[in-house]
N, C-alpha and C positions, 0 to 999 in steps of 0.2 A: 504494500500500500504506500502510495506517495505521501511524503511528509506534508502535513497541513501547515500552511504558512498564514499566520494571523497578524494583522495590523490592529493594535489596540490604540484607540484615540481617547485621551482624557487630558484636558488642560490642567488637571490637578494631579499631583503625585508628591508624596512626602519629600521635603518638608512643606510643600504647598498644599493647601486645601483641607478638607474635613473628611466626612464619611466616605465619599466616593474615592478619595485618594487612598484611604485605608483599605477599602475593598479591592482596589486595583493592585495595590502592593501585595496583599495576601493572595490574590489570584495568581500573580506572577510567581510568588513563592511556591505555590502548589504545583505550578506548571514547570518549574525549573528542572532541567536535566531529563525531561521527557523525550524519548528518542523519536517519537512520531509527530512531534509538533514543534514549530518554530514561531517565536513571537518577537515582534518589534513594537515597543511602546513609543508613541509620539506624544510628548508632553511638554511642559513649560519648565524653564530654568529659573532659578533665583537670580543667577548672574548671566554669564556668557554661555554660548552654545557648548554643549558637551555630550559625549557619548560614553556609556558604561555598559557592562554586561552583568547578568545574573545567571550563574551556572553556564552550561555549554550551549544553551539554545535561546537565550533571551537577551535582546539588545534594547537599551533605553536611550532614546534620543531626546535631549532636552533643548528646546528651541528658546533662543533669547527673545523674551517679550518685553524687555525693559522693565522688569518687575520692580516696583517700589512699594514700601509701606506694608500693610497687614498681609501676612502670609496666608491667612485663612480666607481671604476674600479677593476675588479678581474684579478689577474695574472693567468698565466697558472698553476702555482703551486696551487693557491687557487681553481681553477676549478677542478684540478685533485683530490685534497683532498676532495672537496665536492662530487665529483662523486663516489669516493671509499666508503666514509662513507654513502652516500645516498643509494648506491647499496646494501650495507650490511643491512641497515635498511629496505629497500623495500623487500629484500629477506626474512628477519626474521619476517616480520609483515604482511604477505600476507592476513591474516584473518581479518585485520583491515580496508580494503578498497575494493571497488568493481570496481572503475574506477579511472584512473589517468588523471589529467589535467596538462600537461607539458607546462610551459612557457619557450620558446626557444627550437627549435628542437634539438640543440646540446648545452649542453650535456643532458638536461632534457628529451627530446623526446627519445634519445637513451636509457637512463635509463628506461623509461617507456616501450619501446619496449622489453628490456631484461626481464622485469617483467613477461611477458606472460599474463598480464591482459589487458582489453580494455583500450585505451587511446585516448585523444584528444591532438593535438599539436597546440600551439599558437605561431605563427611566430611573432617576435618582431623587427627584423631589422638585427642585426649583425649575427644572426643565419641563414640567407638566403644567399646561395652562391653568391659571387661576389657583395655583398652589400658594402664591405669594402676592400680597396686595401691592408690593413694590413694583410689580410688572403688570398690574391690572390692565392698564390702557394698551400696552404692547401686546398682551395676551389677547385682548378683545379684537384688535384691528390687524395684528400681524401673526403672532406666534401660534394661535390656535389653528389658523389656516395652514401655516407652514408645517406644524406638527402633524396634521392629518396626512399631508403628502409624504412626509418622512416616514411615518409609521406604516402607511399603506405600501410603500415600496420596500420596506424592511423584510428580510427573510423571516425574522422573528422580532417581536417586541417583548421586553421583559421588565417588570416593575420589581422593586425590592420589598414590597409589602402589598397585601390585599387592599389596604386603604388607598394606597397610591394608584393601584390598578383601577379601583372604582372611580377615582377622580379622573383618571385618563379616559375612562369610558364615557364620561360626561362630554368630552370633546369629540371622541371618535370611537364608536362601538362596532364598527364593521371589520375591525381587525382583532383577532384573538390576542390577548395580552397575558403572558404567563407571569408567574411569580417565582423568583429565586431570592431567598432571604440572604442577608449578610451573614457572616459567620462570627465566631468568637473562639479564641484559644483557651479552652478550659484547663489546660495545663499551666498556663501563665496566670490567668485570672481565677483564683480559687478562694474559698472562705478561710477565715482564720478567727481567732478569739477576738471578741469585741473589747475595745478599750473602755475605761471608766467614763461616766458621764453619758451624754447623748450627742452624737456627732452626725450632722447632715452634710452630704457632699454633693457637688455638681462637677462634672468633668466636661462640660460642653464649651463650645466657643462663646466668648463674651460678646455676643451680637444681639441686636434688637429682637430677632426672630425667636430667640430662646426664652424670652419672657422672664429673665432673671430678676428684673426690677420687682416683679410681683412676688417672687420668692423672698427677696430681701425685705420687702414691706411686711409680708406675712411672718417672717422670722423675727422681725423687730417686735411685733405684737406678741408673738409666742414667747420670746426670750425674757420678757419682763418678769422680774422676781425669781428667775432661774439662774443659778450660778454654774450649772453643770452642762450647759448647752453650747454648741459651737457650729458655725456654718463655714465650710471650706470650699473654695473654688479652685479647681485645677484647669487651667486653660487661659487663653488670651484672646483679644479681639478689639474691635474699634469702639466697643462700649465700656471698656474697662474703667477709664477715668470717670465716666458718668456714674457707673455703679459704685466706685470707691467714694465719690462725692455723696451719693445717696446714703451710704453706710455712715459717713461722718455726720451728715445732716440728721440722721436718726439716732445718733449717739451710741452706736453698737460696735465701734471699732475693736473693742476688746474681745468680741464674740464672733467676728467675721474675719476670715483670713483669705487673702488672694495669693496663691502660689505661682501664678503665671504659667507660661508654657511648660508643660511637663511631659516627658516622653512616656511611652506606653509601659515600659518596664517599671518606672518609678510609680506610675499610677497604680499598676498591679500590686505594688508593695504597700501603697498608701491607703487605698480605699477599703480593703476588706475588713479592717478593724472598725470602720464606721458603722452606723446603725441604719441610716436611711439615705437613699439616692433620690435626688429631686430633678425632674425634667419637666419644667413648666412651659414647654415650647408652644408657640402659636401655630407652627407647622412642622411636620417631621415626616420623613419617609420611613426608613427602618434604622433607628439610631444605634450606631456601634457602641456609643457610650452606655446606652441602656443595656445592651447585651453583656458588656463587660461588667457592669454593676451587678447584674443578675448572676453571672458566673461567679462573682466574688461573694455571693451570699447576702445581698442587701435587700431589705424591703424597699418598695418603690412608691414614690409619689409622682404621678405623671398626668399630663393633660390628655384629653380624648382627641388625639390628632394622629393622622397617618396610620402607621402600623402598630401603634402603642397597644391597642386593645387585643392585638394578636399575641401579645407577650404578657400583658398585665391584666389581672382580674383580682377579685377579692381574696384569692388564696395567697397572692404574693405582693399585693400593694393596694393603693387607693387611687382611683381615677378622679381627677378634679376638672372643673370647667376651666376653659381658657381665660386668662386675664382675671382670675378670681382670687383676690387676696384672702377673702374669708374661707374659701374652700381649702386653700393651702394651709392656712392657720388651723382649721379644724382637723385636718389630716395630721399635722404635726402634734397637736394636742392628744389625739387618739393614740398615736404610736408612742408618744412619750409616757403616757399613763399605763401602757400595757406592753412591757418588755417581752413577755412571753409571746405575744402576737408578732412583735418584731422578729423574734427568733424563728417562729414558725414560717413567717413570710419569706425570710431569708433562705430557709431550707427549700421552700417551694420554688423560689426564684432559680436556685441552682438546678433543681430537677428539670425545670422547663427548658433550660438551654443546653442540657447535656447532649442533645441530639442535633444541635445547630453548630456546625463547624465550617471553617473555611474550606476544608477538604470537600465537604458536601457541596458547597457553593461552586467550587471549581469543577467538580464532576458534572454538575448540572449544565454548566456552560459548555463544557467539552462535548456533551451529548448534542448540543445545538451546533457546535462547530462541525461535527461529523454526521449530522442528521441525514444527509443525503446518501451516505455510504455505510451507515450502521456501524461505525467504528467508535469505540470509547476508550478511555484510558484503562 
């Protein structure tokens, strides 16, 4: 059987980006040194153009997009530069790949469509029309129409959660959309003994979409009269200064800590001893941070968005309404007053993710790569 040659498009790849970058990184780790598959990743560089290899069969090409500022968010200028340079590379190197795997329908799925080669589109969240209010006008007048065309011409379209798939169907329901969940490394993220007191953690990017201001306001109300509580943020983003100012304004500096950008290995060491993981997002696809917290044996407080309800129910956490300080406050009070419930929820969280792995995610994608000739890893 001829070796399958895959071109992966994603403008995010560590250290750039968030969940999609992490998923792409872990996909490549699972595919490394596979004899029957060759992969080129076309992504963005933090600095100058560079090439590197993973194992014997994976090449990473980082295009210089003039990246400045926050590593977790790409400006329209960054995306435009990536798109132009990626398009030129795709057009000039058609003999180096057979199939394109595009993370994000826009812009990567659009670039794949222009290539004329077969392609798979992975929907991640912000690329699905009406996922984010930020792009509401663009979605209404441009992106929903463009997305229909991209999805229609894709060999396969895949969402990372059922919730995201259902949102995509509101734009275009004439194309079957599959679901392949993100994974988590349960050998790195695992439970350990809880520390004294009551610790709430968040490991998301510090951006407006994550709703962390509502968490801080709820925690401020919850923390009154309690000397044994603490809220910890692991991560960075363009809202950090605003959130730090809010903490000062509420007078809870001694109970809230910002640890900044933290690598996965250090997060895996830090969060399992906490009691609660909070994810008050306004929108979410399938959160890697949530999966990692569950693997670490934490009880969960999360909003009813995206794929959250596919992972969180009353057995392992509390679902709260978006942008509701009162809901988050009540959830914190409930868990604080019942440590046995916190323990039981943490055990259930771990059970729920033990069958969700990066290996499984990669295996499902490779089935699509070889769908026409029935070959799998």
